[in-house]
LUMMAR-963618 format. One line per field, with one value per residue (C-alpha): residue number from 1; residue in three letters; y, x, z. Coordinates in steps of 0.001 Angstrom, whole numbers. Layout:
N
resi (NUM | ...)
resn (ala | ...)
Y (Y | ...)
X (X | ...)
Z (Z | ...)
This chain:
461
resi (1 | 2 | 3 | 4 | 5 | 6 | 7 | 8 | 9 | 10 | 11 | 12 | 13 | 14 | 15 | 16 | 17 | 18 | 19 | 20 | 21 | 22 | 23 | 24 | 25 | 26 | 27 | 28 | 29 | 30 | 31 | 32 | 33 | 34 | 35 | 36 | 37 | 38 | 39 | 40 | 41 | 42 | 43 | 44 | 45 | 46 | 47 | 48 | 49 | 50 | 51 | 52 | 53 | 54 | 55 | 56 | 57 | 58 | 59 | 60 | 61 | 62 | 63 | 64 | 65 | 66 | 67 | 68 | 69 | 70 | 71 | 72 | 73 | 74 | 75 | 76 | 77 | 78 | 79 | 80 | 81 | 82 | 83 | 84 | 85 | 86 | 87 | 88 | 89 | 90 | 91 | 92 | 93 | 94 | 95 | 96 | 97 | 98 | 99 | 100 | 101 | 102 | 103 | 104 | 105 | 106 | 107 | 108 | 109 | 110 | 111 | 112 | 113 | 114 | 115 | 116 | 117 | 118 | 119 | 120 | 121 | 122 | 123 | 124 | 125 | 126 | 127 | 128 | 129 | 130 | 131 | 132 | 133 | 134 | 135 | 136 | 137 | 138 | 139 | 140 | 141 | 142 | 143 | 144 | 145 | 146 | 147 | 148 | 149 | 150 | 151 | 152 | 153 | 154 | 155 | 156 | 157 | 158 | 159 | 160 | 161 | 162 | 163 | 164 | 165 | 166 | 167 | 168 | 169 | 170 | 171 | 172 | 173 | 174 | 175 | 176 | 177 | 178 | 179 | 180 | 181 | 182 | 183 | 184 | 185 | 186 | 187 | 188 | 189 | 190 | 191 | 192 | 193 | 194 | 195 | 196 | 197 | 198 | 199 | 200 | 201 | 202 | 203 | 204 | 205 | 206 | 207 | 208 | 209 | 210 | 211 | 212 | 213 | 214 | 215 | 216 | 217 | 218 | 219 | 220 | 221 | 222 | 223 | 224 | 225 | 226 | 227 | 228 | 229 | 230 | 231 | 232 | 233 | 234 | 235 | 236 | 237 | 238 | 239 | 240 | 241 | 242 | 243 | 244 | 245 | 246 | 247 | 248 | 249 | 250 | 251 | 252 | 253 | 254 | 255 | 256 | 257 | 258 | 259 | 260 | 261 | 262 | 263 | 264 | 265 | 266 | 267 | 268 | 269 | 270 | 271 | 272 | 273 | 274 | 275 | 276 | 277 | 278 | 279 | 280 | 281 | 282 | 283 | 284 | 285 | 286 | 287 | 288 | 289 | 290 | 291 | 292 | 293 | 294 | 295 | 296 | 297 | 298 | 299 | 300 | 301 | 302 | 303 | 304 | 305 | 306 | 307 | 308 | 309 | 310 | 311 | 312 | 313 | 314 | 315 | 316 | 317 | 318 | 319 | 320 | 321 | 322 | 323 | 324 | 325 | 326 | 327 | 328 | 329 | 330 | 331 | 332 | 333 | 334 | 335 | 336 | 337 | 338 | 339 | 340 | 341 | 342 | 343 | 344 | 345 | 346 | 347 | 348 | 349 | 350 | 351 | 352 | 353 | 354 | 355 | 356 | 357 | 358 | 359 | 360 | 361 | 362 | 363 | 364 | 365 | 366 | 367 | 368 | 369 | 370 | 371 | 372 | 373 | 374 | 375 | 376 | 377 | 378 | 379 | 380 | 381 | 382 | 383 | 384 | 385 | 386 | 387 | 388 | 389 | 390 | 391 | 392 | 393 | 394 | 395 | 396 | 397 | 398 | 399 | 400 | 401 | 402 | 403 | 404 | 405 | 406 | 407 | 408 | 409 | 410 | 411 | 412 | 413 | 414 | 415 | 416 | 417 | 418 | 419 | 420 | 421 | 422 | 423 | 424 | 425 | 426 | 427 | 428 | 429 | 430 | 431 | 432 | 433 | 434 | 435 | 436 | 437 | 438 | 439 | 440 | 441 | 442 | 443 | 444 | 445 | 446 | 447 | 448 | 449 | 450 | 451 | 452 | 453 | 454 | 455 | 456 | 457 | 458 | 459 | 460 | 461)
resn (met | ile | arg | val | phe | lys | his | tyr | phe | pro | tyr | asn | val | val | leu | leu | ser | leu | ile | asp | leu | ala | leu | leu | phe | leu | ala | gly | glu | ala | ala | trp | arg | leu | arg | val | gly | gln | ile | gly | ser | ser | asn | gly | pro | leu | val | asp | arg | leu | pro | glu | leu | ser | gly | phe | ala | ile | ile | val | trp | leu | ala | met | ile | ser | val | gly | ala | tyr | gly | pro | glu | ala | leu | arg | ser | ile | arg | phe | gly | thr | ala | arg | leu | leu | val | ala | val | ser | leu | gly | val | leu | gly | ile | ser | leu | val | asn | phe | phe | leu | pro | gly | ala | ala | phe | trp | arg | ser | val | leu | leu | tyr | ala | met | val | met | ala | met | leu | val | leu | ile | gly | asn | arg | leu | leu | ala | ser | arg | thr | leu | gly | leu | glu | ala | phe | lys | arg | asn | ile | leu | val | leu | gly | ala | gly | glu | arg | ala | ala | arg | leu | lys | arg | leu | ser | met | gln | glu | gly | ser | gly | phe | ala | val | arg | ser | phe | ile | asp | leu | gly | asp | cys | ser | pro | val | val | ala | glu | ala | ile | pro | arg | ala | ser | val | gly | asp | leu | gly | his | phe | val | glu | gln | arg | gly | ile | gly | glu | val | val | leu | ala | leu | gln | glu | arg | arg | asn | ala | leu | pro | leu | lys | asp | leu | leu | arg | val | lys | thr | lys | gly | val | his | val | asn | asp | phe | ser | ser | phe | leu | glu | arg | glu | thr | gly | arg | val | asp | leu | asp | thr | leu | asn | pro | ser | trp | leu | ile | phe | ser | asp | gly | phe | ser | ala | gly | arg | arg | ile | ser | ala | ala | gly | lys | arg | val | phe | asp | ile | val | val | ser | leu | leu | ile | leu | val | ile | gly | leu | pro | leu | ile | ile | val | phe | gly | leu | ala | val | lys | ile | asp | ser | ser | gly | pro | met | phe | phe | arg | gln | gln | arg | val | gly | leu | tyr | gly | gln | thr | phe | glu | ile | val | lys | leu | arg | ser | met | arg | thr | asp | ala | glu | ala | his | gly | ala | lys | trp | ala | glu | glu | asn | asp | pro | arg | ile | thr | arg | val | gly | arg | ile | ile | arg | lys | ile | arg | val | asp | glu | leu | pro | gln | leu | trp | ala | val | leu | lys | gly | asn | met | ser | phe | val | gly | pro | arg | pro | glu | val | pro | ala | phe | val | asp | glu | leu | glu | arg | glu | leu | pro | tyr | tyr | ala | glu | arg | his | glu | val | lys | pro | gly | ile | thr | gly | trp | ala | gln | ile | asn | tyr | pro | tyr | gly | ala | ser | ile | glu | asp | ala | arg | his | lys | leu | glu | tyr | asp | leu | tyr | tyr | ala | lys | asn | tyr | thr | pro | phe | leu | asp | leu | leu | ile | leu | leu | gln | thr | ala | arg | val | ile | leu | trp | pro | asp | gly | ala | arg)
Y (5859 | 8864 | 10589 | 12101 | 13107 | 11051 | 7860 | 6138 | 4855 | 2749 | 4980 | 1958 | 2250 | 5615 | 5896 | 3552 | 5005 | 8316 | 6625 | 5222 | 8315 | 10098 | 6720 | 6981 | 10669 | 9737 | 6682 | 8801 | 11453 | 8606 | 7009 | 10455 | 10919 | 7432 | 7789 | 11571 | 10422 | 7468 | 9687 | 12372 | 15177 | 17505 | 16876 | 20439 | 22109 | 19543 | 22179 | 22035 | 18195 | 18727 | 18469 | 15233 | 13352 | 14124 | 13396 | 9763 | 9500 | 10353 | 8146 | 5138 | 5880 | 6208 | 2418 | 1356 | 2166 | 1216 | -2523 | -3484 | -2561 | -1134 | -4204 | -6470 | -9347 | -7243 | -6003 | -9435 | -11306 | -9759 | -12287 | -11285 | -7282 | -7663 | -9344 | -6095 | -3840 | -5131 | -4899 | -865 | -145 | -1487 | 270 | 3634 | 3657 | 3012 | 5526 | 8017 | 6902 | 7792 | 11293 | 11461 | 10746 | 13428 | 15516 | 15324 | 16188 | 16198 | 12785 | 11345 | 9831 | 5869 | 4711 | 6978 | 5238 | 1684 | 2720 | 4426 | 1316 | -1037 | 1461 | 1691 | -1949 | -2130 | 586 | -463 | -4041 | -2629 | -375 | -3413 | -5458 | -2843 | -2088 | -5757 | -6651 | -3807 | -1826 | -4372 | -3803 | -3955 | -468 | 1812 | -131 | 2596 | 1118 | 779 | 724 | -1584 | -935 | -3879 | -7475 | -9045 | -10421 | -7271 | -7063 | -10531 | -9029 | -6548 | -8774 | -11136 | -8358 | -7024 | -10377 | -10635 | -9805 | -6516 | -5082 | -1553 | -1582 | -3434 | -4150 | -3497 | -4110 | -4750 | -3118 | -5017 | -2648 | -5355 | -4973 | -8640 | -11949 | -11538 | -13262 | -11794 | -13603 | -11056 | -8505 | -6105 | -5568 | -1921 | -1873 | -2838 | 153 | 2945 | 5957 | 5189 | 8444 | 7865 | 3627 | 5236 | 7545 | 4848 | 2522 | 4286 | 4702 | 6437 | 5424 | 3987 | 2400 | 1747 | -1815 | -2335 | -5043 | -3122 | 860 | 1718 | 2744 | 1572 | 4548 | 5317 | 8802 | 9911 | 7376 | 8713 | 12198 | 11555 | 9797 | 13013 | 15581 | 13292 | 13958 | 10441 | 10224 | 7944 | 6080 | 4025 | 455 | 704 | 3836 | 1974 | -1208 | 1528 | 2672 | -294 | -2601 | 511 | -1131 | -559 | -3344 | -4606 | -6599 | -3180 | -496 | 714 | 4295 | 6593 | 5659 | 6476 | 9830 | 11119 | 9887 | 11787 | 11446 | 11488 | 15864 | 18148 | 18886 | 15991 | 17934 | 19870 | 16914 | 15450 | 17715 | 17172 | 13591 | 13661 | 15587 | 13138 | 9906 | 11638 | 12698 | 9450 | 7264 | 8752 | 8378 | 4859 | 3947 | 5501 | 3757 | 352 | -137 | -2150 | -4761 | -4552 | -5253 | -8482 | -9856 | -9233 | -11238 | -13603 | -14421 | -14714 | -17390 | -19213 | -19423 | -18799 | -15852 | -11772 | -10265 | -7990 | -8908 | -6999 | -6648 | -4455 | -3339 | -1301 | 2228 | 5473 | 6053 | 2582 | 3376 | 640 | 1155 | -1312 | -2450 | -3788 | -5585 | -8284 | -11698 | -14135 | -16859 | -18723 | -17107 | -20222 | -19039 | -17372 | -19259 | -20280 | -16502 | -14740 | -16782 | -16254 | -16463 | -19717 | -20527 | -22446 | -21355 | -24288 | -21473 | -19250 | -19823 | -20614 | -17495 | -15855 | -17243 | -15186 | -11431 | -12243 | -12456 | -9485 | -7593 | -6712 | -7704 | -4640 | -2150 | -1451 | -900 | 2497 | 3836 | 3757 | 5981 | 8372 | 8340 | 8942 | 6135 | 4951 | 6257 | 4700 | 4547 | 3272 | 326 | -2341 | -2451 | -5573 | -7293 | -6142 | -9978 | -9837 | -6541 | -7415 | -10643 | -8796 | -5754 | -8718 | -10020 | -7268 | -4476 | -1053 | -2719 | 466 | 2943 | 1935 | 3015 | 6913 | 6739 | 6178 | 2517 | 1919 | 23 | -1068 | 93 | -82 | -3371 | -4934 | -3967 | -5720 | -8363 | -9474 | -12514 | -11859 | -15087 | -15653 | -13430 | -13691 | -12334 | -9565 | -8904 | -8194 | -6158 | -4066 | -3108 | -1933 | -549 | 1493 | 2629 | 4373 | 5960 | 7479 | 8869 | 9415 | 12098 | 12267 | 11119 | 7997 | 7594 | 7827 | 5330 | 2613 | 3686 | 3395 | 101 | -1005 | -2163 | -4751 | -6428 | -6178 | -7201 | -10177 | -10774 | -13144 | -11532 | -12215 | -14798)
X (-13090 | -11850 | -9247 | -6167 | -2898 | -3548 | -4194 | -7587 | -9322 | -12673 | -15404 | -15835 | -12095 | -12243 | -15133 | -14444 | -11083 | -12705 | -14995 | -12083 | -10148 | -13105 | -13534 | -9811 | -10391 | -13117 | -11413 | -8439 | -11401 | -13166 | -9742 | -9113 | -12589 | -12216 | -8806 | -8874 | -12519 | -10647 | -8179 | -10734 | -9474 | -11183 | -11409 | -10634 | -11479 | -11340 | -9405 | -6636 | -5999 | -6767 | -3012 | -3183 | -6148 | -5013 | -1908 | -3250 | -5942 | -3939 | -494 | -2158 | -4558 | -1137 | -234 | -3653 | -2421 | 1230 | 227 | -2465 | -5627 | -7609 | -6573 | -9344 | -7985 | -8291 | -11547 | -13071 | -12244 | -12883 | -10358 | -7773 | -8611 | -8657 | -4644 | -4182 | -6075 | -4029 | -852 | -1719 | -2933 | 571 | 2523 | 929 | 856 | 5005 | 4989 | 2958 | 5686 | 8571 | 6909 | 6313 | 9872 | 11549 | 8971 | 7958 | 4196 | 3236 | 1042 | -1186 | 140 | 934 | -2530 | -4550 | -2728 | -3501 | -7066 | -7582 | -5503 | -8538 | -10991 | -9658 | -9770 | -13216 | -14289 | -12281 | -13929 | -17137 | -16845 | -15949 | -19014 | -21418 | -20128 | -20186 | -23623 | -25794 | -24468 | -21948 | -19876 | -22085 | -23681 | -20548 | -19825 | -20169 | -23053 | -21070 | -22384 | -19918 | -20242 | -18488 | -19594 | -16371 | -13443 | -12496 | -16400 | -16051 | -12631 | -14621 | -17187 | -14678 | -13075 | -16328 | -17021 | -13982 | -14098 | -13152 | -14329 | -15375 | -17557 | -20986 | -22058 | -25287 | -25546 | -23624 | -24401 | -23752 | -22302 | -21951 | -17898 | -17263 | -18503 | -20156 | -18476 | -21061 | -24197 | -26263 | -25112 | -27911 | -27880 | -27910 | -30515 | -33127 | -31778 | -33435 | -31876 | -28746 | -28536 | -32447 | -31232 | -28448 | -30553 | -32792 | -30566 | -28661 | -25136 | -22799 | -20251 | -20023 | -16741 | -15894 | -14290 | -15160 | -12703 | -12112 | -12161 | -11514 | -14671 | -17082 | -16537 | -20310 | -19349 | -23338 | -23990 | -20919 | -21885 | -25419 | -24022 | -21868 | -24083 | -26202 | -23264 | -22119 | -18198 | -17191 | -14004 | -12104 | -10985 | -7037 | -8042 | -10645 | -8443 | -5393 | -7478 | -9195 | -6002 | -3507 | -1335 | -827 | -2451 | 1 | -2228 | -4158 | -1275 | -76 | 1789 | -1133 | -2699 | 520 | 1260 | -2599 | -3813 | -2969 | 465 | 4260 | 3843 | 6334 | 5499 | 7418 | 10955 | 9920 | 8490 | 12028 | 13798 | 12527 | 12300 | 16405 | 16622 | 14394 | 16533 | 20002 | 18403 | 16828 | 19662 | 21885 | 19919 | 19093 | 22808 | 24102 | 21005 | 21442 | 25122 | 25337 | 22752 | 24641 | 27946 | 25893 | 24656 | 27647 | 29980 | 27217 | 27557 | 31025 | 30795 | 27915 | 29653 | 33308 | 33158 | 33201 | 30639 | 29107 | 27797 | 28309 | 26397 | 25547 | 22443 | 20887 | 19433 | 18005 | 18313 | 19492 | 22938 | 25077 | 25696 | 26972 | 24628 | 26011 | 23723 | 24638 | 25450 | 22983 | 23723 | 26849 | 29574 | 29591 | 24963 | 25869 | 28758 | 27331 | 25340 | 22393 | 19362 | 15617 | 15731 | 13197 | 11415 | 13227 | 16617 | 19069 | 21846 | 20803 | 22644 | 21058 | 21810 | 20681 | 17644 | 16687 | 18188 | 16175 | 13176 | 13635 | 14752 | 18190 | 20563 | 18606 | 19997 | 23693 | 21982 | 21384 | 24399 | 23667 | 20301 | 22925 | 25029 | 21885 | 22209 | 18762 | 16047 | 14120 | 11287 | 10576 | 10958 | 13753 | 16906 | 17583 | 20965 | 21961 | 21710 | 18144 | 17088 | 18634 | 16425 | 13724 | 13321 | 13782 | 10464 | 8162 | 7010 | 7652 | 10322 | 12899 | 10085 | 10993 | 13758 | 13098 | 12437 | 15379 | 15058 | 13898 | 14728 | 10975 | 8251 | 4696 | 5182 | 6754 | 3569 | 1403 | 3463 | 5807 | 7114 | 9719 | 10927 | 10045 | 9571 | 5680 | 6265 | 8369 | 5862 | 2905 | 5999 | 6163 | 3159 | 3115 | 6151 | 4625 | 1577 | 4289 | 6378 | 3294 | 1286 | 4411 | 3321 | 5011 | 1613 | 2113 | 5680 | 4479 | 1571 | 4155 | 6538 | 3601 | 2228 | 5550 | 5908 | 3261 | 5385 | 8169 | 5728 | 4248 | 7082 | 5190 | 7216 | 10543 | 12520)
Z (-3740 | -2927 | -4199 | -1789 | -2945 | -6176 | -4326 | -3792 | -1219 | -1168 | 659 | 3377 | 4669 | 5025 | 6907 | 9168 | 9901 | 10212 | 12658 | 14720 | 14852 | 16522 | 18731 | 19996 | 21156 | 22818 | 24719 | 25728 | 27191 | 29008 | 30630 | 31532 | 33725 | 34811 | 36580 | 37932 | 39239 | 40828 | 42490 | 43814 | 40572 | 38390 | 34996 | 34259 | 30795 | 27695 | 25891 | 28496 | 27316 | 23450 | 22837 | 24280 | 23261 | 19732 | 19876 | 21706 | 19085 | 16310 | 16984 | 17457 | 14167 | 12149 | 13921 | 12835 | 9320 | 9847 | 10747 | 8189 | 10241 | 7276 | 4948 | 3170 | 5968 | 8518 | 7299 | 6557 | 9476 | 13111 | 14752 | 11838 | 12695 | 16255 | 16669 | 14395 | 16384 | 19371 | 17638 | 16633 | 20398 | 21887 | 19214 | 19720 | 23393 | 22738 | 20801 | 22854 | 26298 | 23757 | 23007 | 26627 | 27231 | 25217 | 25832 | 29428 | 30205 | 26381 | 27308 | 29249 | 32419 | 32232 | 34444 | 31732 | 29070 | 30404 | 30594 | 26934 | 25652 | 27054 | 25926 | 22424 | 22057 | 22913 | 21311 | 17952 | 17854 | 18641 | 15456 | 13537 | 14621 | 14303 | 10723 | 9388 | 11101 | 10017 | 7356 | 5648 | 2702 | 463 | 2014 | 682 | -2481 | -5802 | -8365 | -12183 | -15512 | -17934 | -21290 | -23253 | -23047 | -24038 | -21797 | -20393 | -19207 | -17667 | -15881 | -14398 | -13302 | -12015 | -9826 | -8762 | -6943 | -5436 | -1373 | -547 | -3865 | -3965 | -6528 | -7963 | -11374 | -11560 | -14934 | -18593 | -21847 | -25267 | -27734 | -30021 | -30550 | -30002 | -28859 | -25803 | -23069 | -20346 | -20554 | -18593 | -20851 | -22367 | -25769 | -26448 | -28841 | -25906 | -23905 | -25407 | -23674 | -21871 | -19334 | -18330 | -17847 | -16080 | -13608 | -12818 | -12075 | -9338 | -11528 | -10422 | -13137 | -16108 | -17816 | -20782 | -21420 | -25445 | -26637 | -30150 | -29690 | -33456 | -35241 | -31874 | -29444 | -28586 | -28153 | -28148 | -25233 | -23513 | -23924 | -22500 | -19616 | -19090 | -18938 | -16835 | -14056 | -14176 | -14497 | -17412 | -16969 | -19497 | -18754 | -18126 | -15535 | -13454 | -12891 | -12358 | -9654 | -7717 | -8050 | -6945 | -10510 | -13791 | -15760 | -18493 | -20546 | -20871 | -21507 | -24464 | -25110 | -25682 | -22732 | -20702 | -22485 | -21880 | -18420 | -15179 | -13683 | -13741 | -12559 | -13271 | -9229 | -7912 | -8639 | -5322 | -3215 | -4347 | -2133 | 674 | 341 | -109 | 3021 | 4644 | 3112 | 4530 | 8349 | 8810 | 6845 | 9195 | 12540 | 11673 | 11121 | 14418 | 16539 | 14449 | 14142 | 17494 | 15727 | 12580 | 14311 | 16619 | 13828 | 11618 | 13866 | 13845 | 10283 | 11077 | 13297 | 11440 | 7987 | 6454 | 4514 | 4770 | 6760 | 4203 | 859 | -2188 | -4940 | -8575 | -8913 | -11392 | -10062 | -11261 | -15481 | -15306 | -14211 | -11601 | -8365 | -5327 | -2540 | 685 | 2514 | 5829 | 4287 | 4436 | 1881 | 1198 | -353 | -3080 | -4028 | -7094 | -7976 | -11094 | -11873 | -10293 | -10055 | -8392 | -4399 | -3614 | -927 | 1823 | -587 | 238 | -85 | 2900 | 5732 | 9658 | 10769 | 7339 | 7740 | 10802 | 9965 | 6627 | 8811 | 10926 | 8212 | 10085 | 6712 | 4946 | 7847 | 5713 | 2704 | 3907 | 3133 | -233 | 863 | 2502 | -463 | -3277 | -4965 | -2846 | -1351 | 1493 | -1194 | -4597 | -6860 | -5461 | -7431 | -9131 | -10646 | -14291 | -14866 | -14175 | -15430 | -18881 | -19030 | -17736 | -20152 | -22892 | -21524 | -19879 | -22097 | -19684 | -17575 | -18321 | -17022 | -13543 | -13442 | -14059 | -10011 | -7557 | -5858 | -2578 | 349 | 179 | -1829 | -3226 | -4870 | -1645 | 943 | -1731 | -3496 | -1287 | -3369 | -6462 | -7450 | -11269 | -14727 | -13695 | -9832 | -11576 | -13706 | -11420 | -9533 | -12113 | -12478 | -8911 | -9404 | -12568 | -10669 | -8036 | -10803 | -12365 | -9376 | -6702 | -4286 | -295 | 718 | -1089 | 163 | 3576 | 2896 | 2014 | 4673 | 7422 | 5711 | 5498 | 9504 | 8618 | 6307 | 9170 | 11572 | 9727 | 7290 | 4646 | 2072 | 3553 | 1653)
């Protein structure tokens, strides 16, 4: 994994994305040369068109990130990945056209963009075919050694076998801390010098996965491995990095206190985040006002009741505030109290199903962002009744209120459904990861990938 602003990315994904970026630049250059050759003009010096080439490559590349072109599904399936690439390139070209509209002459000619779009699709698909057939994902996986043979070690084994995993377990060492669950684990007594063993196996990281650490921590072994230049990680930190969530099953207060995260430096970035929230929410509210009016009238015509739905939600530091959305349910939907949303929920109106799918019902929430009760990115705010129940059922649930709630969040792009306490538990793990590892870069990543959720609304209910 490569760490970028406290967030981890698999080596294979980073390498593939950088190659894609270079190929997009070359596709833009090839499109330019083809077009000027057709009209009999001179190519001109490369340096003169570097801004246009760089703009084309970066905008399309960001569009690829936003639609999930580097997600596990897109990397595993050429057909699935090609569909995402087509949408990304199309969105990228639209973005470039928008730039050219506001800054005339800042982008390629339309004819060059057409050629660049076709060439970009060819080279991007070719890159994926080449990578999958020659190197494969295994070539980029890290080799790890697991110290432990119990259920925690078995969890790592199962995680390594999942498609898209970024690591491979080369050996398990049974330290005798519990009854072994992993059958292939090697007894510690038969290994000898653990540092030498790690060097021989080409191990890049050692993960401590003991069931019981008291009086069982192999300090001598860990020191020997560390002096060999091999990274040593504990079980909870390894899971956090590999899964992008904080594992509640192994979480304890001491790990939260002593692990990396919750940096005081976020106070500086919070000011920039607030400026972004004000400017963008005001802009979207002005642009989206016609949509709110049109769909609001449709809501009124479709069913009796108010155009807007108002509800109290729990926000920063557990304080309540009012949220406003376009009404998508019948007026008696919560006559017997708040309840979880269901798939094919009978309380949703005909127009409500449409506005939920295209997320138009969320637009009025921007008023809460403008007022400062919410942000664009953060854990989704819940109703007080649900919060009271979840705080009783789930440990550390109150910690998610240490950051301002948001319209979209890390949980929303990674775990779209939230219709039960068990779903809320999974979402809490992602919310804690966000609260612990917040950076402006992570916010940008979430905003880009929210486009994927909007375009492929598998999480809308």
